[in-house]
C-alpha positions as a printed Julia matrix, in Angstrom:
94×3 Matrix{Float64}:
   0.0    0.0     0.0
   1.4    3.35   -1.03
  -0.7    5.7     1.12
   0.66   8.22    3.59
  -0.67  10.11    6.55
  -1.04  13.75    5.57
  -0.12  15.44    8.84
   2.52  18.13    9.16
   2.62  18.68    5.41
   1.22  21.32    3.11
  -0.66  20.68   -0.13
   1.05  21.9    -3.32
  -1.56  24.6    -3.87
   0.71  26.93   -5.83
   1.48  24.24   -8.4
  -2.15  23.06   -8.59
  -3.39  26.63   -9.03
  -1.47  26.79  -12.33
  -3.66  24.04  -13.81
  -6.59  24.94  -16.03
 -10.27  24.7   -15.17
 -11.56  23.83  -11.72
  -8.67  21.53  -10.83
  -7.59  23.58   -7.8
 -11.12  23.67   -6.41
 -11.52  19.9    -6.79
  -8.02  19.28   -5.4
  -8.73  21.39   -2.32
 -11.82  19.34   -1.51
 -10.02  16.03   -2.1
  -6.98  17.1    -0.02
  -9.19  18.15    2.89
 -10.99  14.83    2.78
  -7.81  12.76    2.4
  -6.18  14.59    5.31
  -8.9   13.27    7.63
  -8.09   9.65    6.67
  -5.66   8.48    9.36
  -5.23   4.81   10.19
  -2.41   4.0    12.6
  -0.95   0.5    12.92
  -2.11  -1.14   16.15
   1.34  -2.67   16.61
   2.72   0.46   18.24
   5.67  -1.46   19.7
   7.25  -1.82   16.24
   9.99   0.55   15.08
   8.77   3.39   12.84
  10.26   1.78    9.71
   8.2   -1.4    10.22
   4.87   0.19   11.11
   2.05   0.13    8.6
   0.43   3.49    9.29
  -1.67   4.53    6.33
  -4.26   7.01    5.21
  -4.45   9.92    2.84
  -7.23   8.47    0.71
 -10.66   9.76   -0.19
 -13.7    8.05   -1.62
 -15.49  10.9    -3.34
 -17.34  10.15   -6.55
 -17.37  12.52   -9.5
 -21.08  13.12   -8.89
 -20.44  13.74   -5.17
 -17.69  16.26   -5.85
 -19.76  18.0    -8.52
 -22.79  18.26   -6.24
 -20.74  19.48   -3.27
 -18.93  22.15   -5.27
 -21.87  23.1    -7.48
 -20.07  22.06  -10.66
 -21.17  20.06  -13.68
 -20.05  16.42  -13.75
 -18.13  16.97  -17.0
 -16.22  19.89  -15.45
 -15.43  17.79  -12.39
 -14.33  14.83  -14.52
 -12.05  17.07  -16.59
 -10.51  18.51  -13.4
  -9.85  15.02  -12.04
  -8.28  13.95  -15.34
  -6.03  17.01  -15.22
  -4.97  16.21  -11.64
  -4.29  12.58  -12.6
  -2.31  13.59  -15.72
  -0.1   15.95  -13.69
   0.46  13.43  -10.88
  -1.28  15.36   -8.09
  -3.66  12.46   -7.37
  -3.65   8.74   -8.11
  -6.5    6.29   -8.5
  -6.42   3.01   -6.58
  -8.5   -0.06   -7.34
  -9.82   1.54  -10.52
């Protein structure tokens, strides 16, 4: 699993803001949601290198994002494609 816990880090908002369309608006919502996903390994006695802490994921749908932000689904889909193409987000189990 390639997820990380998004604490004590800042989103790359300056870089995302340079993208076209509503990508920065969609990214802001997804980042906020992913930041709340924190799952710590219950084996707290393990050294940090061996722990399997994970998080940083979100389960928004295109329709959900569009409805929440008041955008059209096509606009939201294009923003997500832009974020994927530029490596700001990744899709798992797609």
